[in-house]
Structure formats: C-alpha cells, structure tokens
C-alpha positions as CSV (number, residue, x, y, z in Angstrom):
1,M,87.7,26.6,34.7
2,K,86.6,27.5,38.2
3,Y,87.1,24.7,40.8
4,T,84.9,24.4,43.8
5,L,85.2,22.1,46.8
6,N,82.4,19.9,48.1
7,K,81.7,19.3,51.8
8,I,84.0,16.3,52.1
9,Q,86.9,18.0,50.4
10,F,86.4,21.1,52.6
11,K,86.3,19.1,55.8
12,S,89.4,17.2,54.7
13,L,91.4,20.4,54.3
14,I,90.3,21.6,57.7
15,L,91.4,18.3,59.3
16,F,94.7,18.5,57.3
17,S,95.3,22.0,58.6
18,L,94.7,20.9,62.2
19,F,96.9,18.0,61.7
20,A,99.7,20.2,60.3
21,D,99.4,22.6,63.1
22,F,99.6,19.8,65.6
23,Y,102.6,18.3,63.9
24,Y,104.3,21.6,63.6
25,A,103.7,22.2,67.3
26,Q,105.5,18.9,68.3
27,I,108.8,20.0,66.6
28,P,111.2,21.9,68.9
29,E,111.9,25.4,68.0
30,K,115.6,24.8,67.8
31,S,115.5,21.9,65.5
32,D,118.0,21.1,62.8
33,F,115.2,21.3,60.2
34,S,115.0,24.5,58.4
35,E,111.9,26.3,57.7
36,K,112.2,25.4,54.0
37,S,112.2,21.7,54.9
38,Y,109.0,22.1,56.9
39,I,107.3,23.7,54.0
40,L,108.3,20.9,51.7
41,I,107.0,18.3,54.1
42,F,103.8,20.2,54.5
43,L,103.3,20.4,50.7
44,F,104.0,16.7,50.4
45,I,101.4,15.9,52.9
46,V,98.9,18.2,51.3
47,V,99.5,16.6,47.9
48,A,99.2,13.2,49.4
49,L,95.9,14.1,51.1
50,L,94.6,15.6,47.9
51,L,95.4,12.4,46.0
52,L,93.7,10.4,48.6
53,L,90.7,12.7,48.4
54,V,90.6,12.4,44.6
55,L,90.9,8.6,44.8
56,F,88.1,8.5,47.4
57,Q,86.0,10.8,45.2
58,N,86.5,8.7,42.1
59,K,85.6,5.5,44.0
60,K,82.5,7.2,45.3
61,N,81.6,8.4,41.8
62,N,82.2,4.8,40.5
63,T,79.8,3.5,43.1
64,L,77.3,6.1,42.2
65,K,77.7,5.3,38.5
66,K,77.2,1.6,39.3
67,L,74.1,2.4,41.3
68,L,72.8,4.7,38.6
69,K,73.6,2.1,35.9
70,L,71.7,-0.5,37.9
71,N,68.7,1.9,38.3
72,L,68.8,2.8,34.6
73,T,69.0,-0.9,33.7
74,E,66.0,-1.6,35.9
75,E,64.0,1.3,34.5
76,Y,64.9,0.2,31.0
77,E,63.8,-3.3,31.7
78,N,60.5,-1.9,33.2
79,L,60.0,0.3,30.2
80,R,60.8,-2.5,27.8
81,H,58.4,-4.8,29.7
82,S,55.7,-2.1,29.6
83,Y,56.4,-1.5,25.9
84,N,56.1,-5.2,25.1
85,S,52.9,-5.4,27.2
86,L,51.5,-2.4,25.4
87,K,52.5,-3.8,22.0
88,T,50.9,-7.1,22.9
89,S,47.7,-5.3,24.0
90,L,47.6,-3.2,20.8
91,Q,48.1,-6.4,18.7
92,N,45.3,-8.0,20.6
93,E,43.1,-5.0,20.0
94,Q,44.0,-5.0,16.3
95,N,43.1,-8.7,16.1
96,K,39.8,-8.0,17.8
97,N,39.1,-5.0,15.5
98,E,39.9,-7.2,12.5
99,L,37.5,-9.8,13.8
100,L,34.8,-7.1,14.3
101,I,35.4,-5.7,10.9
102,Q,35.0,-9.2,9.4
103,K,31.8,-9.7,11.4
104,I,30.5,-6.4,10.3
105,K,31.2,-7.3,6.7
106,E,29.4,-10.6,7.2
107,F,26.5,-8.8,8.7
108,E,26.4,-6.3,5.8
109,T,26.5,-9.2,3.4
110,N,23.7,-10.9,5.3
111,I,21.7,-7.7,5.4
112,S,22.2,-7.1,1.7
113,Q,21.0,-10.7,1.0
114,L,18.0,-10.3,3.4
115,E,17.1,-7.0,1.7
116,E,17.2,-8.6,-1.7
117,I,15.1,-11.5,-0.5
118,N,12.7,-9.1,1.2
119,S,12.5,-7.1,-2.0
120,T,11.7,-10.2,-4.0
121,L,9.1,-11.3,-1.4
122,L,7.5,-7.8,-1.6
123,E,7.4,-8.0,-5.4
124,Q,5.8,-11.4,-5.2
125,K,3.3,-10.2,-2.6
126,I,2.4,-7.2,-4.8
127,K,2.0,-9.6,-7.8
128,L,-0.2,-11.9,-5.7
129,Q,-2.3,-9.1,-4.4
130,T,-2.7,-7.8,-8.0
131,S,-3.7,-11.2,-9.2
132,K,-6.1,-11.6,-6.3
133,Q,-7.7,-8.2,-7.1
134,N,-7.9,-9.1,-10.8
135,L,-9.5,-12.5,-10.0
136,E,-11.9,-10.9,-7.6
137,E,-12.8,-8.2,-10.2
138,L,-13.2,-10.8,-12.9
139,Q,-15.4,-12.9,-10.6
140,K,-17.4,-9.8,-9.8
141,Q,-17.9,-9.0,-13.4
142,K,-18.8,-12.6,-14.2
143,D,-21.3,-12.7,-11.3
144,E,-22.9,-9.5,-12.4
145,L,-23.3,-10.6,-16.0
146,F,-24.7,-13.9,-14.9
147,A,-27.1,-12.2,-12.6
148,I,-28.2,-9.8,-15.3
149,A,-28.7,-12.7,-17.8
150,I,-30.7,-14.8,-15.3
151,H,-32.8,-11.8,-14.4
152,D,-33.5,-10.9,-18.0
153,I,-34.9,-14.4,-18.8
154,K,-37.8,-13.6,-16.5
155,N,-39.3,-10.9,-18.7
156,P,-39.6,-12.9,-21.9
157,A,-40.6,-16.0,-19.9
158,S,-43.4,-13.9,-18.2
159,A,-44.5,-12.6,-21.6
160,I,-44.7,-16.2,-22.9
161,K,-46.8,-17.1,-19.9
162,G,-49.0,-14.1,-20.5
163,Y,-49.6,-14.9,-24.1
164,I,-50.5,-18.5,-23.2
165,D,-53.0,-17.1,-20.6
166,L,-54.5,-14.9,-23.3
167,I,-55.0,-17.8,-25.6
168,K,-56.6,-19.8,-22.9
169,G,-58.8,-17.1,-21.4
170,Y,-60.1,-15.3,-24.5
171,D,-61.9,-16.1,-27.7
172,L,-59.4,-14.6,-30.2
173,N,-59.8,-14.2,-33.9
174,A,-57.2,-15.4,-36.4
175,T,-55.5,-12.1,-36.6
176,E,-55.1,-11.8,-32.9
177,Q,-54.0,-15.4,-32.6
178,Q,-51.4,-14.8,-35.3
179,E,-50.1,-11.7,-33.5
180,I,-49.8,-13.6,-30.2
181,I,-47.9,-16.4,-32.0
182,E,-45.5,-13.9,-33.4
183,N,-45.0,-12.4,-30.0
184,L,-44.5,-15.9,-28.5
185,A,-41.8,-16.5,-31.1
186,T,-40.1,-13.2,-30.3
187,S,-40.2,-13.9,-26.6
188,S,-38.9,-17.5,-27.2
189,D,-36.0,-16.2,-29.3
190,Q,-35.1,-13.8,-26.4
191,V,-35.1,-16.7,-23.9
192,V,-32.9,-18.8,-26.2
193,K,-30.6,-15.8,-26.8
194,L,-30.2,-15.1,-23.1
195,A,-29.6,-18.8,-22.4
196,H,-26.8,-18.7,-25.0
197,E,-25.4,-15.6,-23.3
198,I,-25.3,-17.4,-19.9
199,S,-23.5,-20.4,-21.5
200,K,-20.8,-18.0,-22.9
201,I,-20.4,-16.2,-19.6
202,M,-19.9,-19.6,-17.8
203,A,-17.4,-20.7,-20.5
204,R,-15.3,-17.6,-20.5
205,Q,-12.5,-17.2,-18.0
206,K,-12.5,-13.5,-18.6
207,P,-16.0,-12.2,-19.0
208,E,-16.4,-9.4,-21.4
209,E,-19.6,-7.5,-22.0
210,T,-19.4,-6.2,-25.5
211,M,-21.7,-3.4,-26.6
212,K,-23.0,-3.4,-30.2
213,F,-23.8,0.2,-31.0
214,E,-25.9,1.3,-33.9
215,M,-27.8,4.4,-34.9
216,T,-31.5,3.6,-34.4
217,S,-34.7,5.0,-33.0
218,I,-36.0,4.0,-29.5
219,K,-39.6,4.3,-30.8
220,N,-39.6,0.8,-32.3
221,I,-38.1,-0.7,-29.2
222,I,-40.8,0.9,-27.0
223,D,-43.6,-0.3,-29.4
224,N,-42.4,-3.9,-29.2
225,I,-42.1,-3.8,-25.4
226,C,-45.6,-2.5,-24.9
227,I,-47.0,-5.2,-27.2
228,Q,-45.1,-7.9,-25.3
229,N,-46.3,-6.6,-21.9
230,A,-49.9,-6.0,-22.9
231,S,-51.1,-9.4,-21.7
232,Y,-49.3,-9.1,-18.4
233,A,-51.0,-5.6,-17.9
234,K,-54.4,-6.9,-18.9
235,K,-54.1,-9.8,-16.5
236,K,-53.6,-7.4,-13.6
237,G,-56.3,-5.1,-14.7
238,V,-53.8,-2.4,-15.6
239,K,-54.0,-0.3,-18.7
240,L,-50.6,0.1,-20.5
241,L,-50.5,3.3,-22.6
242,N,-47.7,3.8,-25.2
243,Q,-47.4,7.6,-25.6
244,S,-44.0,7.7,-27.2
245,S,-43.3,10.2,-29.9
246,N,-43.4,9.1,-33.5
247,S,-40.6,11.6,-34.4
248,L,-37.9,10.5,-32.1
249,P,-34.4,11.1,-33.5
250,K,-32.0,8.2,-33.8
251,N,-29.5,7.5,-31.0
252,N,-26.2,5.6,-31.0
253,I,-27.3,2.7,-28.8
254,D,-27.0,-1.1,-28.3
255,P,-30.7,-2.1,-29.1
256,D,-30.6,-5.2,-27.0
257,K,-29.3,-3.4,-23.9
258,I,-31.8,-0.5,-24.3
259,T,-34.6,-3.0,-24.8
260,E,-33.5,-4.7,-21.6
261,A,-33.5,-1.4,-19.7
262,I,-37.0,-0.2,-20.9
263,E,-38.4,-3.8,-20.4
264,N,-37.3,-3.7,-16.8
265,L,-39.0,-0.3,-16.2
266,V,-42.3,-1.2,-17.9
267,N,-42.4,-4.6,-16.2
268,N,-41.7,-3.0,-12.8
269,A,-44.4,-0.4,-13.3
270,I,-47.0,-3.1,-14.1
271,K,-45.7,-5.3,-11.2
272,Y,-46.3,-2.5,-8.6
273,A,-49.4,-1.0,-10.2
274,L,-52.8,-1.3,-8.6
275,P,-55.8,-2.7,-10.5
276,N,-57.7,-0.2,-12.6
277,T,-54.8,2.1,-12.9
278,I,-52.7,3.3,-15.9
279,V,-49.0,2.8,-16.7
280,H,-47.8,5.5,-19.1
281,V,-44.8,5.2,-21.4
282,R,-43.7,8.6,-22.7
283,T,-40.8,10.0,-24.6
284,Y,-39.4,13.5,-25.0
285,F,-36.5,15.0,-26.8
286,N,-34.6,18.2,-27.4
287,S,-31.5,19.1,-29.3
288,D,-29.2,17.3,-26.8
289,N,-31.1,14.4,-25.3
290,V,-33.9,11.8,-25.7
291,T,-35.9,11.1,-22.5
292,V,-37.8,7.9,-21.8
293,E,-40.3,8.0,-18.9
294,V,-42.4,5.2,-17.4
295,S,-44.9,6.2,-14.7
296,D,-47.5,4.4,-12.7
297,N,-50.3,5.1,-10.1
298,G,-49.0,2.3,-7.8
299,V,-47.9,2.1,-4.2
300,G,-45.1,4.6,-4.5
301,L,-41.8,4.8,-2.6
302,S,-40.7,6.5,0.6
303,E,-37.9,9.0,0.6
304,E,-35.6,6.3,2.1
305,D,-36.5,3.8,-0.7
306,V,-35.9,6.5,-3.3
307,K,-32.3,7.0,-2.1
308,K,-31.4,3.3,-2.6
309,A,-33.7,2.3,-5.4
310,F,-30.9,1.9,-8.0
311,N,-28.6,0.0,-5.6
312,K,-27.7,-3.6,-6.5
313,G,-29.7,-6.3,-4.7
314,V,-31.9,-3.9,-2.7
315,I,-35.4,-5.1,-1.9
316,L,-37.6,-2.0,-1.5
317,T,-40.3,-1.7,1.1
318,P,-43.3,-1.9,-1.2
319,K,-44.4,-5.3,-2.4
320,P,-45.6,-6.3,-5.9
321,T,-49.4,-6.0,-6.0
322,A,-50.1,-9.5,-7.2
323,G,-47.5,-11.3,-5.1
324,E,-44.8,-11.4,-7.8
325,D,-41.2,-12.1,-7.0
326,S,-38.6,-9.3,-6.8
327,S,-34.8,-9.9,-7.0
328,G,-33.7,-6.3,-6.4
329,L,-31.6,-6.3,-9.6
330,G,-34.0,-4.7,-12.2
331,L,-33.4,-1.0,-11.4
332,W,-29.6,-1.6,-10.9
333,I,-29.4,-3.2,-14.3
334,V,-31.3,-0.2,-15.8
335,K,-28.8,2.2,-14.2
336,K,-25.8,0.2,-15.4
337,I,-27.0,0.0,-19.0
338,I,-27.9,3.7,-19.2
339,E,-24.6,4.8,-17.7
340,D,-22.8,2.5,-20.2
341,H,-24.5,4.7,-22.9
342,N,-23.3,7.9,-21.1
343,G,-26.8,8.6,-20.0
344,K,-28.5,9.4,-16.7
345,V,-31.3,7.8,-14.6
346,F,-34.0,9.7,-12.6
347,I,-36.7,8.8,-10.1
348,K,-39.7,10.7,-8.7
349,S,-42.0,9.0,-6.3
350,K,-44.5,9.7,-3.6
351,L,-45.7,7.0,-1.2
352,G,-49.3,6.0,-1.9
353,I,-49.4,8.1,-5.1
354,G,-47.1,6.4,-7.6
355,S,-43.7,6.6,-9.2
356,T,-42.0,7.9,-12.4
357,F,-38.7,6.3,-13.6
358,S,-36.9,7.9,-16.5
359,F,-33.6,8.1,-18.3
360,Q,-31.9,10.4,-20.7
361,L,-29.6,9.4,-23.6
362,P,-27.4,11.9,-25.5
363,I,-28.1,12.6,-29.1
364,I,-25.0,12.1,-31.3
365,K,-24.8,15.1,-33.6
366,E,-23.4,14.4,-37.0
C-alpha cells in the first residue's frame, strides 16, 4: 500500500530535520559518542516524533468524527422531522380525500334520489297533461254534440210552426189537413227524439256519437224534407222544387244524420232566398257516387265568405231575407256528417246571384 504524507506530517518532518541538524551541530567534533550512537539517537527521536504525529492525527480524526457524527445526527433529526411532517401532511390529505369521497358519494346518492323524484314528477306531469287533454277533448266533443242537438231542434220546431200557420191561414180540405197533421206528428217526434239525445249527452261522462248505418235510398229522405219545408217556403213566397231522381241507388248511410244534413241545406236555401224565387233540390249519380245538390237564387256569397262557409260558428256576411236567426253551425254540421260518411262537400256561389251547396256520398259496391 502506498503511503503519502499530508501537509502537517510533511512540515513536522522538516522541523524534525532542522532540529536534528541543530542538535548535531551542538555536539563537539571530538566527542566520546560514536557515529553509531548518533544515528540511534536520531532514529529514536524520529520514531518518537512519528508517534506524536500519529497520536495527534488520531486525535484530530476523532474530533472530525465527532463533528461529523454531530452533523449526521442533526441531519438525521432534520430528515426525521421532515419525514414525520410529510407523513402527517399526507395523512391529513388522505383524511381530506376520504371526506371528499364520502361527500361525493352523498352527492351522488342525493342526485340519484333527485333524478328518481324528477322522473316520477315528469311521469305525473305527462299523465296530468294527458288527462287534461282527454278531458278537454271530451268536453269539446260534448259541446259539439250538444250544439248540434240544440241546432237540430230548430228545424222540426220551425216546421211545426209552419204547419200551424198553414192551418190558420188557409182553408184546407180534409186530405190536406190530414197530411199536415201527419207532418206535425213527424216533426214532433223529431223534437222529442232530439230532446232525448240532449238528455243522453248531458248524462254521459264520455259522449259517444254512434252512427247507425243501413243500406237505403236518399230519395225518400229528400221527399220527406221537401214536404216538411213546404209551408216554410210558401210563407216566404219561395217555390221549393224536388227534382231528385227516382232511380237513386242505395247508400250505406245513417238515415237520421243524412236527414239532418239535407234538412240544414234546404232550410238554409229557403232562409236566404228572395221572394218569388225557386229553391231546387236535385240528385245525380254515377257508378261511384251519389250527389245531392241544393241551389237558390238568393243573395249569394262573396269569395271571402265561400272560403269560411263550412267553418264552425262563422256568421256569414249575408243576412236571412226575413230576419231569421243564424247560429253559424248549420253548414259546419253538414260538413261533419258528410265527412263521417267518407263523403265530400262543395259550394258554388256568386254574390247577388245565388248559391249551390252539394255533397257526394260513395256507393258501396257489393
């Protein structure tokens, strides 16, 4: 192993050499000591000094070790303190995280509960809206049926009044009187029937308009309507001509409803006809449809009135020629009935010339 001297050891050797030279210089040349003795003394001194140097160096190293140990101990304590502080901080953060996780879970639970409550409320809202719409629709149907029934009472009631006026104003023979009495009975039956329908509509929570279809010819219906309205036409100075075909094919219809539709058209034509004019009731048919047409030479309608003639509750510009009342429901009822029979309604009119109202019903081919 190679041994090297540090600065202190090197300086000590130099001092020792100087000291040895000085000591050697003080001894007389002719001394009793031999050269060998001098060398031994010198070696002894060297060894002693080296031992002193080693002891000094060890002491110094021990001091350094102590200082180093103190520094290491202090660093260790600092590190341990830092570690404990960090550990405490981490524990605190973990505790905070656990609290946050718990809060998040609580929020998620609350959100889930709120979503469930919200979903339930939405379902209830939808149900309430549906119930509201159903009630509104039922009330609308009930109001419509009630309005139709009330409106339809006017026609047979007017016919009854017309027959009474005929009896009062004309000298009738027995046959004519018998015919009027029969018509009065028919009109009275219609009033009673309509009153009964009104009672049923008022009593039912869910109004239902049932159609009673049967295969029958419209010819007989038109004939009866023309007879019933003859007195009303005569009173206004209007001639009512029944020009319906005798060979009309049968249609699958509800006779009462079709009677109601044709009655409204004929009654309207007379209502708006001028004195000394003619109301025509005609029928046509082909292989697919039967057409019923009622025309008058009355006041006519403007283009604007034609567009809205079949709308519910619309009071048209022309006024009845004898001051009669108008509800604005008659033509709407006609349209509703014909469409319920899968038919179509039409109107042709010119202001100051007159109007023609018609409808088509499909022929059911066997």
